[in-house]
Biotite code that builds the C-alpha atoms (Angstrom):
import biotite.structure as struc

atoms = struc.array([
    struc.Atom([34.839, -25.117, -21.038], chain_id="A", res_id=1, res_name="MET", atom_name="CA", element="C"),
    struc.Atom([31.229, -22.927, -19.068], chain_id="A", res_id=2, res_name="GLY", atom_name="CA", element="C"),
    struc.Atom([32.053, -20.307, -16.794], chain_id="A", res_id=3, res_name="GLU", atom_name="CA", element="C"),
    struc.Atom([33.263, -21.250, -12.987], chain_id="A", res_id=4, res_name="ALA", atom_name="CA", element="C"),
    struc.Atom([30.867, -21.000, -10.045], chain_id="A", res_id=5, res_name="VAL", atom_name="CA", element="C"),
    struc.Atom([32.772, -21.219, -6.744], chain_id="A", res_id=6, res_name="LEU", atom_name="CA", element="C"),
    struc.Atom([30.283, -23.247, -3.924], chain_id="A", res_id=7, res_name="ILE", atom_name="CA", element="C"),
    struc.Atom([30.791, -22.231, -0.407], chain_id="A", res_id=8, res_name="ILE", atom_name="CA", element="C"),
    struc.Atom([28.023, -24.119, 1.494], chain_id="A", res_id=9, res_name="GLU", atom_name="CA", element="C"),
    struc.Atom([28.840, -26.336, 4.325], chain_id="A", res_id=10, res_name="ASP", atom_name="CA", element="C"),
    struc.Atom([25.899, -28.769, 4.341], chain_id="A", res_id=11, res_name="GLU", atom_name="CA", element="C"),
    struc.Atom([27.102, -31.406, 1.960], chain_id="A", res_id=12, res_name="ASP", atom_name="CA", element="C"),
    struc.Atom([24.360, -32.689, 0.865], chain_id="A", res_id=13, res_name="LYS", atom_name="CA", element="C"),
    struc.Atom([23.587, -29.105, -0.848], chain_id="A", res_id=14, res_name="ILE", atom_name="CA", element="C"),
    struc.Atom([26.845, -28.535, -1.983], chain_id="A", res_id=15, res_name="GLY", atom_name="CA", element="C"),
    struc.Atom([26.993, -31.719, -3.667], chain_id="A", res_id=16, res_name="ARG", atom_name="CA", element="C"),
    struc.Atom([23.221, -31.507, -5.131], chain_id="A", res_id=17, res_name="LEU", atom_name="CA", element="C"),
    struc.Atom([24.780, -27.765, -6.607], chain_id="A", res_id=18, res_name="LEU", atom_name="CA", element="C"),
    struc.Atom([27.798, -29.169, -7.551], chain_id="A", res_id=19, res_name="GLU", atom_name="CA", element="C"),
    struc.Atom([25.877, -31.627, -9.482], chain_id="A", res_id=20, res_name="LEU", atom_name="CA", element="C"),
    struc.Atom([23.103, -29.712, -11.380], chain_id="A", res_id=21, res_name="GLU", atom_name="CA", element="C"),
    struc.Atom([25.694, -26.719, -12.425], chain_id="A", res_id=22, res_name="LEU", atom_name="CA", element="C"),
    struc.Atom([27.934, -29.438, -13.668], chain_id="A", res_id=23, res_name="GLU", atom_name="CA", element="C"),
    struc.Atom([24.745, -30.762, -16.061], chain_id="A", res_id=24, res_name="TYR", atom_name="CA", element="C"),
    struc.Atom([24.312, -27.535, -17.115], chain_id="A", res_id=25, res_name="GLU", atom_name="CA", element="C"),
    struc.Atom([27.890, -26.945, -18.707], chain_id="A", res_id=26, res_name="GLY", atom_name="CA", element="C"),
    struc.Atom([29.678, -25.159, -15.628], chain_id="A", res_id=27, res_name="TYR", atom_name="CA", element="C"),
    struc.Atom([32.682, -25.878, -13.996], chain_id="A", res_id=28, res_name="ARG", atom_name="CA", element="C"),
    struc.Atom([32.566, -25.853, -9.997], chain_id="A", res_id=29, res_name="THR", atom_name="CA", element="C"),
    struc.Atom([34.414, -25.466, -7.402], chain_id="A", res_id=30, res_name="GLY", atom_name="CA", element="C"),
    struc.Atom([33.700, -26.377, -3.360], chain_id="A", res_id=31, res_name="ARG", atom_name="CA", element="C"),
    struc.Atom([34.711, -25.250, 0.523], chain_id="A", res_id=32, res_name="ALA", atom_name="CA", element="C"),
    struc.Atom([32.565, -26.538, 3.292], chain_id="A", res_id=33, res_name="ALA", atom_name="CA", element="C"),
    struc.Atom([33.821, -23.145, 5.528], chain_id="A", res_id=34, res_name="SER", atom_name="CA", element="C"),
    struc.Atom([33.727, -19.537, 4.846], chain_id="A", res_id=35, res_name="GLY", atom_name="CA", element="C"),
    struc.Atom([37.331, -19.764, 5.429], chain_id="A", res_id=36, res_name="THR", atom_name="CA", element="C"),
    struc.Atom([38.351, -22.253, 2.938], chain_id="A", res_id=37, res_name="GLU", atom_name="CA", element="C"),
    struc.Atom([35.805, -20.748, 0.900], chain_id="A", res_id=38, res_name="GLY", atom_name="CA", element="C"),
    struc.Atom([37.805, -17.074, 0.753], chain_id="A", res_id=39, res_name="LEU", atom_name="CA", element="C"),
    struc.Atom([41.022, -19.153, -0.146], chain_id="A", res_id=40, res_name="GLU", atom_name="CA", element="C"),
    struc.Atom([39.910, -21.003, -2.430], chain_id="A", res_id=41, res_name="ILE", atom_name="CA", element="C"),
    struc.Atom([38.515, -17.635, -4.242], chain_id="A", res_id=42, res_name="TYR", atom_name="CA", element="C"),
    struc.Atom([41.054, -15.862, -3.943], chain_id="A", res_id=43, res_name="ARG", atom_name="CA", element="C"),
    struc.Atom([43.150, -18.366, -6.618], chain_id="A", res_id=44, res_name="GLN", atom_name="CA", element="C"),
    struc.Atom([41.052, -16.393, -8.990], chain_id="A", res_id=45, res_name="GLY", atom_name="CA", element="C"),
    struc.Atom([39.131, -17.593, -12.076], chain_id="A", res_id=46, res_name="GLY", atom_name="CA", element="C"),
    struc.Atom([35.955, -17.711, -10.713], chain_id="A", res_id=47, res_name="TRP", atom_name="CA", element="C"),
    struc.Atom([33.149, -16.137, -12.785], chain_id="A", res_id=48, res_name="ASP", atom_name="CA", element="C"),
    struc.Atom([30.577, -16.595, -9.654], chain_id="A", res_id=49, res_name="LEU", atom_name="CA", element="C"),
    struc.Atom([30.126, -17.002, -6.063], chain_id="A", res_id=50, res_name="VAL", atom_name="CA", element="C"),
    struc.Atom([26.849, -18.746, -4.552], chain_id="A", res_id=51, res_name="LEU", atom_name="CA", element="C"),
    struc.Atom([27.796, -18.340, -0.847], chain_id="A", res_id=52, res_name="LEU", atom_name="CA", element="C"),
    struc.Atom([26.053, -19.807, 2.283], chain_id="A", res_id=53, res_name="ASP", atom_name="CA", element="C"),
    struc.Atom([25.709, -17.263, 4.980], chain_id="A", res_id=54, res_name="VAL", atom_name="CA", element="C"),
    struc.Atom([25.523, -19.562, 8.090], chain_id="A", res_id=55, res_name="MET", atom_name="CA", element="C"),
    struc.Atom([28.997, -21.278, 7.737], chain_id="A", res_id=56, res_name="LEU", atom_name="CA", element="C"),
    struc.Atom([31.234, -22.263, 9.994], chain_id="A", res_id=57, res_name="PRO", atom_name="CA", element="C"),
    struc.Atom([34.832, -19.892, 10.574], chain_id="A", res_id=58, res_name="GLY", atom_name="CA", element="C"),
    struc.Atom([34.183, -16.591, 8.802], chain_id="A", res_id=59, res_name="LEU", atom_name="CA", element="C"),
    struc.Atom([30.306, -15.862, 8.170], chain_id="A", res_id=60, res_name="SER", atom_name="CA", element="C"),
    struc.Atom([28.624, -15.806, 4.467], chain_id="A", res_id=61, res_name="GLY", atom_name="CA", element="C"),
    struc.Atom([28.029, -12.184, 5.223], chain_id="A", res_id=62, res_name="ILE", atom_name="CA", element="C"),
    struc.Atom([32.280, -11.743, 6.248], chain_id="A", res_id=63, res_name="GLU", atom_name="CA", element="C"),
    struc.Atom([33.393, -13.242, 3.422], chain_id="A", res_id=64, res_name="VAL", atom_name="CA", element="C"),
    struc.Atom([30.956, -11.021, 1.081], chain_id="A", res_id=65, res_name="LEU", atom_name="CA", element="C"),
    struc.Atom([32.444, -8.298, 2.610], chain_id="A", res_id=66, res_name="ARG", atom_name="CA", element="C"),
    struc.Atom([36.483, -9.471, 1.907], chain_id="A", res_id=67, res_name="ARG", atom_name="CA", element="C"),
    struc.Atom([35.668, -10.260, -1.674], chain_id="A", res_id=68, res_name="ILE", atom_name="CA", element="C"),
    struc.Atom([33.912, -6.948, -2.357], chain_id="A", res_id=69, res_name="ARG", atom_name="CA", element="C"),
    struc.Atom([36.951, -5.144, -0.633], chain_id="A", res_id=70, res_name="ALA", atom_name="CA", element="C"),
    struc.Atom([38.898, -5.497, -4.083], chain_id="A", res_id=71, res_name="SER", atom_name="CA", element="C"),
    struc.Atom([36.564, -7.207, -6.762], chain_id="A", res_id=72, res_name="ASP", atom_name="CA", element="C"),
    struc.Atom([33.087, -5.029, -7.397], chain_id="A", res_id=73, res_name="PRO", atom_name="CA", element="C"),
    struc.Atom([31.923, -7.319, -10.140], chain_id="A", res_id=74, res_name="ARG", atom_name="CA", element="C"),
    struc.Atom([32.427, -11.276, -9.784], chain_id="A", res_id=75, res_name="THR", atom_name="CA", element="C"),
    struc.Atom([28.423, -12.148, -8.680], chain_id="A", res_id=76, res_name="PRO", atom_name="CA", element="C"),
    struc.Atom([27.909, -13.415, -5.561], chain_id="A", res_id=77, res_name="VAL", atom_name="CA", element="C"),
    struc.Atom([24.728, -14.947, -4.799], chain_id="A", res_id=78, res_name="ILE", atom_name="CA", element="C"),
    struc.Atom([23.771, -15.409, -0.941], chain_id="A", res_id=79, res_name="LEU", atom_name="CA", element="C"),
    struc.Atom([22.217, -18.780, 0.124], chain_id="A", res_id=80, res_name="LEU", atom_name="CA", element="C"),
    struc.Atom([20.109, -17.701, 2.964], chain_id="A", res_id=81, res_name="THR", atom_name="CA", element="C"),
    struc.Atom([17.399, -19.873, 5.226], chain_id="A", res_id=82, res_name="ALA", atom_name="CA", element="C"),
    struc.Atom([16.704, -16.596, 7.179], chain_id="A", res_id=83, res_name="ARG", atom_name="CA", element="C"),
    struc.Atom([13.567, -14.882, 5.427], chain_id="A", res_id=84, res_name="ASP", atom_name="CA", element="C"),
    struc.Atom([13.641, -11.388, 7.073], chain_id="A", res_id=85, res_name="SER", atom_name="CA", element="C"),
    struc.Atom([13.960, -8.728, 4.917], chain_id="A", res_id=86, res_name="VAL", atom_name="CA", element="C"),
    struc.Atom([16.233, -6.747, 7.347], chain_id="A", res_id=87, res_name="GLU", atom_name="CA", element="C"),
    struc.Atom([18.968, -10.272, 7.017], chain_id="A", res_id=88, res_name="ASP", atom_name="CA", element="C"),
    struc.Atom([18.801, -9.493, 2.968], chain_id="A", res_id=89, res_name="LYS", atom_name="CA", element="C"),
    struc.Atom([18.653, -6.163, 3.080], chain_id="A", res_id=90, res_name="VAL", atom_name="CA", element="C"),
    struc.Atom([22.273, -6.632, 4.487], chain_id="A", res_id=91, res_name="ALA", atom_name="CA", element="C"),
    struc.Atom([23.597, -8.163, 2.285], chain_id="A", res_id=92, res_name="GLY", atom_name="CA", element="C"),
    struc.Atom([22.908, -6.302, -1.002], chain_id="A", res_id=93, res_name="LEU", atom_name="CA", element="C"),
    struc.Atom([24.082, -3.309, 1.037], chain_id="A", res_id=94, res_name="ASP", atom_name="CA", element="C"),
    struc.Atom([27.391, -4.951, 1.160], chain_id="A", res_id=95, res_name="LEU", atom_name="CA", element="C"),
    struc.Atom([27.523, -5.878, -2.747], chain_id="A", res_id=96, res_name="GLY", atom_name="CA", element="C"),
    struc.Atom([25.494, -9.267, -2.924], chain_id="A", res_id=97, res_name="ALA", atom_name="CA", element="C"),
    struc.Atom([24.252, -9.424, -6.552], chain_id="A", res_id=98, res_name="SER", atom_name="CA", element="C"),
    struc.Atom([21.012, -11.753, -5.726], chain_id="A", res_id=99, res_name="ASP", atom_name="CA", element="C"),
    struc.Atom([19.893, -14.230, -2.395], chain_id="A", res_id=100, res_name="TYR", atom_name="CA", element="C"),
    struc.Atom([17.898, -17.237, -3.040], chain_id="A", res_id=101, res_name="VAL", atom_name="CA", element="C"),
    struc.Atom([16.033, -18.511, 0.378], chain_id="A", res_id=102, res_name="THR", atom_name="CA", element="C"),
    struc.Atom([16.312, -21.850, 0.969], chain_id="A", res_id=103, res_name="LYS", atom_name="CA", element="C"),
    struc.Atom([14.536, -24.607, 0.513], chain_id="A", res_id=104, res_name="PRO", atom_name="CA", element="C"),
    struc.Atom([14.664, -23.578, -2.986], chain_id="A", res_id=105, res_name="PHE", atom_name="CA", element="C"),
    struc.Atom([13.927, -25.026, -6.396], chain_id="A", res_id=106, res_name="ARG", atom_name="CA", element="C"),
    struc.Atom([16.991, -25.358, -8.626], chain_id="A", res_id=107, res_name="ILE", atom_name="CA", element="C"),
    struc.Atom([15.239, -24.174, -11.677], chain_id="A", res_id=108, res_name="GLU", atom_name="CA", element="C"),
    struc.Atom([14.889, -20.506, -10.205], chain_id="A", res_id=109, res_name="GLU", atom_name="CA", element="C"),
    struc.Atom([18.349, -20.661, -8.780], chain_id="A", res_id=110, res_name="LEU", atom_name="CA", element="C"),
    struc.Atom([19.869, -21.644, -11.849], chain_id="A", res_id=111, res_name="LEU", atom_name="CA", element="C"),
    struc.Atom([17.777, -18.912, -13.293], chain_id="A", res_id=112, res_name="ALA", atom_name="CA", element="C"),
    struc.Atom([19.958, -16.550, -10.730], chain_id="A", res_id=113, res_name="ARG", atom_name="CA", element="C"),
    struc.Atom([22.894, -18.025, -11.957], chain_id="A", res_id=114, res_name="VAL", atom_name="CA", element="C"),
    struc.Atom([22.238, -17.151, -15.876], chain_id="A", res_id=115, res_name="ARG", atom_name="CA", element="C"),
    struc.Atom([20.673, -13.792, -14.636], chain_id="A", res_id=116, res_name="SER", atom_name="CA", element="C"),
    struc.Atom([23.736, -12.372, -12.945], chain_id="A", res_id=117, res_name="ALA", atom_name="CA", element="C"),
    struc.Atom([26.694, -14.231, -15.929], chain_id="A", res_id=118, res_name="LEU", atom_name="CA", element="C"),
    struc.Atom([24.741, -11.792, -18.053], chain_id="A", res_id=119, res_name="ARG", atom_name="CA", element="C"),
    struc.Atom([24.708, -8.694, -16.013], chain_id="A", res_id=120, res_name="VAL", atom_name="CA", element="C"),
    struc.Atom([28.662, -9.758, -15.565], chain_id="A", res_id=121, res_name="ARG", atom_name="CA", element="C"),
    struc.Atom([28.779, -10.733, -19.039], chain_id="A", res_id=122, res_name="ALA", atom_name="CA", element="C"),
    struc.Atom([26.742, -7.236, -20.198], chain_id="A", res_id=123, res_name="ALA", atom_name="CA", element="C"),
    struc.Atom([29.414, -5.035, -17.700], chain_id="A", res_id=124, res_name="LEU", atom_name="CA", element="C"),
    struc.Atom([33.032, -6.271, -19.167], chain_id="A", res_id=125, res_name="GLU", atom_name="CA", element="C"),
    struc.Atom([31.544, -5.892, -22.759], chain_id="A", res_id=126, res_name="SER", atom_name="CA", element="C"),
    struc.Atom([30.319, -2.488, -21.812], chain_id="A", res_id=127, res_name="ALA", atom_name="CA", element="C"),
    struc.Atom([34.261, -1.725, -20.228], chain_id="A", res_id=128, res_name="ALA", atom_name="CA", element="C"),
    struc.Atom([36.043, -1.172, -23.241], chain_id="A", res_id=129, res_name="PRO", atom_name="CA", element="C"),
    struc.Atom([33.187, 1.242, -24.813], chain_id="A", res_id=130, res_name="GLU", atom_name="CA", element="C"),
    struc.Atom([33.474, 3.254, -22.209], chain_id="A", res_id=131, res_name="ALA", atom_name="CA", element="C"),
    struc.Atom([37.306, 3.297, -21.758], chain_id="A", res_id=132, res_name="ALA", atom_name="CA", element="C"),
    struc.Atom([37.714, 3.902, -25.506], chain_id="A", res_id=133, res_name="GLY", atom_name="CA", element="C"),
    struc.Atom([35.482, 6.895, -24.940], chain_id="A", res_id=134, res_name="GLU", atom_name="CA", element="C"),
    struc.Atom([38.391, 9.456, -25.081], chain_id="A", res_id=135, res_name="GLY", atom_name="CA", element="C"),
    struc.Atom([39.513, 12.413, -22.950], chain_id="A", res_id=136, res_name="SER", atom_name="CA", element="C"),
    struc.Atom([36.407, 14.919, -23.384], chain_id="A", res_id=137, res_name="ASP", atom_name="CA", element="C"),
    struc.Atom([36.121, 17.020, -20.172], chain_id="A", res_id=138, res_name="GLU", atom_name="CA", element="C"),
    struc.Atom([32.443, 17.332, -20.792], chain_id="A", res_id=139, res_name="THR", atom_name="CA", element="C"),
    struc.Atom([32.446, 13.677, -20.881], chain_id="A", res_id=140, res_name="ALA", atom_name="CA", element="C"),
    struc.Atom([32.680, 13.130, -16.903], chain_id="A", res_id=141, res_name="GLY", atom_name="CA", element="C"),
    struc.Atom([30.167, 11.629, -14.540], chain_id="A", res_id=142, res_name="PRO", atom_name="CA", element="C"),
    struc.Atom([26.590, 11.878, -15.058], chain_id="A", res_id=143, res_name="ALA", atom_name="CA", element="C"),
    struc.Atom([24.610, 14.904, -13.270], chain_id="A", res_id=144, res_name="GLY", atom_name="CA", element="C"),
    struc.Atom([25.269, 17.694, -10.994], chain_id="A", res_id=145, res_name="GLY", atom_name="CA", element="C"),
    struc.Atom([23.313, 18.708, -7.639], chain_id="A", res_id=146, res_name="GLU", atom_name="CA", element="C"),
    struc.Atom([19.230, 17.476, -7.699], chain_id="A", res_id=147, res_name="LEU", atom_name="CA", element="C"),
    struc.Atom([16.810, 19.371, -4.855], chain_id="A", res_id=148, res_name="SER", atom_name="CA", element="C"),
    struc.Atom([13.813, 19.199, -3.182], chain_id="A", res_id=149, res_name="ALA", atom_name="CA", element="C"),
    struc.Atom([13.002, 21.759, -0.940], chain_id="A", res_id=150, res_name="GLY", atom_name="CA", element="C"),
    struc.Atom([16.168, 22.022, 1.300], chain_id="A", res_id=151, res_name="ASP", atom_name="CA", element="C"),
    struc.Atom([17.127, 18.678, 0.379], chain_id="A", res_id=152, res_name="LEU", atom_name="CA", element="C"),
    struc.Atom([20.309, 18.644, -1.787], chain_id="A", res_id=153, res_name="ARG", atom_name="CA", element="C"),
    struc.Atom([22.882, 15.701, -3.621], chain_id="A", res_id=154, res_name="LEU", atom_name="CA", element="C"),
    struc.Atom([25.465, 15.867, -5.603], chain_id="A", res_id=155, res_name="ASN", atom_name="CA", element="C"),
    struc.Atom([25.728, 12.947, -7.390], chain_id="A", res_id=156, res_name="GLU", atom_name="CA", element="C"),
    struc.Atom([29.423, 13.630, -8.279], chain_id="A", res_id=157, res_name="ARG", atom_name="CA", element="C"),
    struc.Atom([30.641, 14.182, -4.575], chain_id="A", res_id=158, res_name="THR", atom_name="CA", element="C"),
    struc.Atom([27.639, 11.275, -3.349], chain_id="A", res_id=159, res_name="ARG", atom_name="CA", element="C"),
    struc.Atom([26.971, 14.408, -0.903], chain_id="A", res_id=160, res_name="GLU", atom_name="CA", element="C"),
    struc.Atom([23.473, 14.490, 0.506], chain_id="A", res_id=161, res_name="VAL", atom_name="CA", element="C"),
    struc.Atom([22.489, 17.218, 2.947], chain_id="A", res_id=162, res_name="PHE", atom_name="CA", element="C"),
    struc.Atom([18.895, 18.613, 4.565], chain_id="A", res_id=163, res_name="ARG", atom_name="CA", element="C"),
    struc.Atom([19.452, 21.778, 5.347], chain_id="A", res_id=164, res_name="ALA", atom_name="CA", element="C"),
    struc.Atom([22.646, 22.127, 6.889], chain_id="A", res_id=165, res_name="ASP", atom_name="CA", element="C"),
    struc.Atom([22.982, 18.587, 7.937], chain_id="A", res_id=166, res_name="ARG", atom_name="CA", element="C"),
    struc.Atom([24.784, 15.994, 6.343], chain_id="A", res_id=167, res_name="ARG", atom_name="CA", element="C"),
    struc.Atom([23.385, 12.890, 5.238], chain_id="A", res_id=168, res_name="ILE", atom_name="CA", element="C"),
    struc.Atom([24.904, 9.540, 5.681], chain_id="A", res_id=169, res_name="ASP", atom_name="CA", element="C"),
    struc.Atom([23.609, 6.898, 3.044], chain_id="A", res_id=170, res_name="LEU", atom_name="CA", element="C"),
    struc.Atom([24.470, 3.657, 1.897], chain_id="A", res_id=171, res_name="THR", atom_name="CA", element="C"),
    struc.Atom([25.189, 3.313, -1.994], chain_id="A", res_id=172, res_name="PRO", atom_name="CA", element="C"),
    struc.Atom([21.796, 1.704, -2.548], chain_id="A", res_id=173, res_name="ARG", atom_name="CA", element="C"),
    struc.Atom([19.770, 4.084, -0.362], chain_id="A", res_id=174, res_name="GLU", atom_name="CA", element="C"),
    struc.Atom([22.154, 7.017, -2.490], chain_id="A", res_id=175, res_name="PHE", atom_name="CA", element="C"),
    struc.Atom([20.773, 5.618, -5.680], chain_id="A", res_id=176, res_name="ASP", atom_name="CA", element="C"),
    struc.Atom([17.028, 5.200, -4.734], chain_id="A", res_id=177, res_name="LEU", atom_name="CA", element="C"),
    struc.Atom([17.010, 8.899, -3.756], chain_id="A", res_id=178, res_name="LEU", atom_name="CA", element="C"),
    struc.Atom([18.878, 9.878, -6.747], chain_id="A", res_id=179, res_name="VAL", atom_name="CA", element="C"),
    struc.Atom([16.077, 8.437, -8.610], chain_id="A", res_id=180, res_name="PHE", atom_name="CA", element="C"),
    struc.Atom([12.925, 9.490, -6.868], chain_id="A", res_id=181, res_name="LEU", atom_name="CA", element="C"),
    struc.Atom([14.838, 13.150, -7.128], chain_id="A", res_id=182, res_name="LEU", atom_name="CA", element="C"),
    struc.Atom([15.133, 12.835, -10.906], chain_id="A", res_id=183, res_name="ARG", atom_name="CA", element="C"),
    struc.Atom([11.445, 11.530, -10.878], chain_id="A", res_id=184, res_name="ASN", atom_name="CA", element="C"),
    struc.Atom([10.179, 13.983, -9.017], chain_id="A", res_id=185, res_name="GLN", atom_name="CA", element="C"),
    struc.Atom([6.097, 14.207, -8.461], chain_id="A", res_id=186, res_name="ARG", atom_name="CA", element="C"),
    struc.Atom([5.995, 11.368, -10.755], chain_id="A", res_id=187, res_name="GLN", atom_name="CA", element="C"),
    struc.Atom([4.676, 7.905, -9.249], chain_id="A", res_id=188, res_name="VAL", atom_name="CA", element="C"),
    struc.Atom([6.886, 5.261, -9.387], chain_id="A", res_id=189, res_name="LEU", atom_name="CA", element="C"),
    struc.Atom([6.053, 1.740, -9.211], chain_id="A", res_id=190, res_name="SER", atom_name="CA", element="C"),
    struc.Atom([7.554, -1.128, -7.050], chain_id="A", res_id=191, res_name="ARG", atom_name="CA", element="C"),
    struc.Atom([8.536, -2.911, -10.359], chain_id="A", res_id=192, res_name="GLU", atom_name="CA", element="C"),
    struc.Atom([9.910, 0.422, -11.597], chain_id="A", res_id=193, res_name="GLN", atom_name="CA", element="C"),
    struc.Atom([12.565, 1.173, -9.248], chain_id="A", res_id=194, res_name="LEU", atom_name="CA", element="C"),
    struc.Atom([13.779, -2.590, -8.817], chain_id="A", res_id=195, res_name="ILE", atom_name="CA", element="C"),
    struc.Atom([14.542, -2.172, -12.653], chain_id="A", res_id=196, res_name="ARG", atom_name="CA", element="C"),
    struc.Atom([15.966, 1.089, -12.583], chain_id="A", res_id=197, res_name="GLU", atom_name="CA", element="C"),
    struc.Atom([18.209, 0.936, -8.834], chain_id="A", res_id=198, res_name="VAL", atom_name="CA", element="C"),
    struc.Atom([18.411, -2.522, -8.401], chain_id="A", res_id=199, res_name="TRP", atom_name="CA", element="C"),
    struc.Atom([19.063, -3.670, -12.455], chain_id="A", res_id=200, res_name="GLY", atom_name="CA", element="C"),
    struc.Atom([16.319, -4.776, -14.892], chain_id="A", res_id=201, res_name="TYR", atom_name="CA", element="C"),
    struc.Atom([17.828, -8.549, -13.857], chain_id="A", res_id=202, res_name="ASP", atom_name="CA", element="C"),
    struc.Atom([17.202, -8.300, -10.083], chain_id="A", res_id=203, res_name="TYR", atom_name="CA", element="C"),
    struc.Atom([14.975, -11.102, -9.391], chain_id="A", res_id=204, res_name="ALA", atom_name="CA", element="C"),
    struc.Atom([14.340, -10.520, -5.781], chain_id="A", res_id=205, res_name="GLY", atom_name="CA", element="C"),
    struc.Atom([10.948, -9.633, -3.720], chain_id="A", res_id=206, res_name="ASP", atom_name="CA", element="C"),
    struc.Atom([9.911, -6.055, -4.827], chain_id="A", res_id=207, res_name="THR", atom_name="CA", element="C"),
    struc.Atom([9.067, -5.360, -0.716], chain_id="A", res_id=208, res_name="ASN", atom_name="CA", element="C"),
    struc.Atom([12.742, -4.784, -0.571], chain_id="A", res_id=209, res_name="ILE", atom_name="CA", element="C"),
    struc.Atom([11.581, -1.536, -2.140], chain_id="A", res_id=210, res_name="VAL", atom_name="CA", element="C"),
    struc.Atom([9.990, -0.744, 1.305], chain_id="A", res_id=211, res_name="ASP", atom_name="CA", element="C"),
    struc.Atom([12.246, -1.481, 3.346], chain_id="A", res_id=212, res_name="VAL", atom_name="CA", element="C"),
    struc.Atom([14.765, 0.655, 1.458], chain_id="A", res_id=213, res_name="TYR", atom_name="CA", element="C"),
    struc.Atom([12.402, 3.821, 1.390], chain_id="A", res_id=214, res_name="ILE", atom_name="CA", element="C"),
    struc.Atom([11.825, 3.334, 5.204], chain_id="A", res_id=215, res_name="ARG", atom_name="CA", element="C"),
    struc.Atom([16.215, 3.753, 5.285], chain_id="A", res_id=216, res_name="TYR", atom_name="CA", element="C"),
    struc.Atom([15.789, 6.583, 3.644], chain_id="A", res_id=217, res_name="VAL", atom_name="CA", element="C"),
    struc.Atom([12.890, 8.398, 4.627], chain_id="A", res_id=218, res_name="ARG", atom_name="CA", element="C"),
    struc.Atom([14.279, 8.051, 8.255], chain_id="A", res_id=219, res_name="LYS", atom_name="CA", element="C"),
    struc.Atom([17.703, 9.134, 7.139], chain_id="A", res_id=220, res_name="LYS", atom_name="CA", element="C"),
    struc.Atom([16.331, 12.608, 5.473], chain_id="A", res_id=221, res_name="ILE", atom_name="CA", element="C"),
    struc.Atom([13.368, 13.254, 7.988], chain_id="A", res_id=222, res_name="GLY", atom_name="CA", element="C"),
    struc.Atom([12.895, 14.615, 11.338], chain_id="A", res_id=223, res_name="GLU", atom_name="CA", element="C"),
    struc.Atom([10.190, 15.572, 13.528], chain_id="A", res_id=224, res_name="ALA", atom_name="CA", element="C"),
    struc.Atom([9.985, 18.873, 12.179], chain_id="A", res_id=225, res_name="ASP", atom_name="CA", element="C"),
    struc.Atom([10.815, 18.829, 8.396], chain_id="A", res_id=226, res_name="THR", atom_name="CA", element="C"),
    struc.Atom([7.251, 18.286, 5.886], chain_id="A", res_id=227, res_name="PRO", atom_name="CA", element="C"),
    struc.Atom([7.748, 14.362, 4.648], chain_id="A", res_id=228, res_name="GLU", atom_name="CA", element="C"),
    struc.Atom([9.303, 14.229, 1.020], chain_id="A", res_id=229, res_name="LEU", atom_name="CA", element="C"),
    struc.Atom([8.341, 10.518, 0.424], chain_id="A", res_id=230, res_name="ILE", atom_name="CA", element="C"),
    struc.Atom([5.161, 9.649, -0.098], chain_id="A", res_id=231, res_name="GLN", atom_name="CA", element="C"),
    struc.Atom([3.111, 6.416, -0.096], chain_id="A", res_id=232, res_name="THR", atom_name="CA", element="C"),
    struc.Atom([0.970, 5.533, -3.048], chain_id="A", res_id=233, res_name="VAL", atom_name="CA", element="C"),
    struc.Atom([-1.023, 3.448, -1.929], chain_id="A", res_id=234, res_name="ARG", atom_name="CA", element="C"),
    struc.Atom([-1.339, -0.250, -4.295], chain_id="A", res_id=235, res_name="GLY", atom_name="CA", element="C"),
    struc.Atom([0.675, 1.480, -7.017], chain_id="A", res_id=236, res_name="VAL", atom_name="CA", element="C"),
    struc.Atom([4.389, 2.792, -5.129], chain_id="A", res_id=237, res_name="GLY", atom_name="CA", element="C"),
    struc.Atom([6.027, 6.410, -4.053], chain_id="A", res_id=238, res_name="TYR", atom_name="CA", element="C"),
    struc.Atom([6.731, 9.602, -5.113], chain_id="A", res_id=239, res_name="VAL", atom_name="CA", element="C"),
    struc.Atom([9.144, 12.251, -4.363], chain_id="A", res_id=240, res_name="LEU", atom_name="CA", element="C"),
    struc.Atom([7.528, 15.445, -3.850], chain_id="A", res_id=241, res_name="LYS", atom_name="CA", element="C"),
    struc.Atom([7.584, 18.722, -1.711], chain_id="A", res_id=242, res_name="GLU", atom_name="CA", element="C"),
    struc.Atom([4.639, 19.551, 0.495], chain_id="A", res_id=243, res_name="PRO", atom_name="CA", element="C"),
    struc.Atom([2.025, 21.893, -0.912], chain_id="A", res_id=244, res_name="SER", atom_name="CA", element="C"),
])
């Protein structure tokens, strides 16, 4: 039997279409028409992926996602959203959505996103036993230590960030983005590179998500009297470097 996909969608025509197309591709499916019902069915277990509409009666899709991620960081969740606002998509990705698809969508694209998310899940599961079997070598802890640029300091182990003596709170994705920029200081990084390294190779969303996150990080680490560390390279991407 194929992987099990839970469809949480209140529009009956869309839900039925997804059910038929997924079953034709060999997946097992379940359906719910509200956030409350969807969360209840999800908690019964056995799901390999969740297709989750954002606008739902009862609990919203974002609230369902938040509750799923409170106990389950790995099951892929793909958001189905009628909203084309990048900020709305960022909110879902920040809460741990694996991907999003904007309505109206082509079923071929959605099926490709499903396959991609399931490949990532399988890769994570196959890597977990290897990581568990690495032994108890004390030198094999979390990668990295402290990274810095000017008066910006980031500790990868404690996940703390400071600009001078001011502590900065970042979301997990913002933190990962800043880590990659700091590790590659003075290198011009394209949006595609950042998507691949920070969001993951199989991420299929828009690269303008990078621009939104860069803006968020700049705002958090910057102040009126501090030099700008993240600079835009027009037509290419971004670079983090200390001002000369």
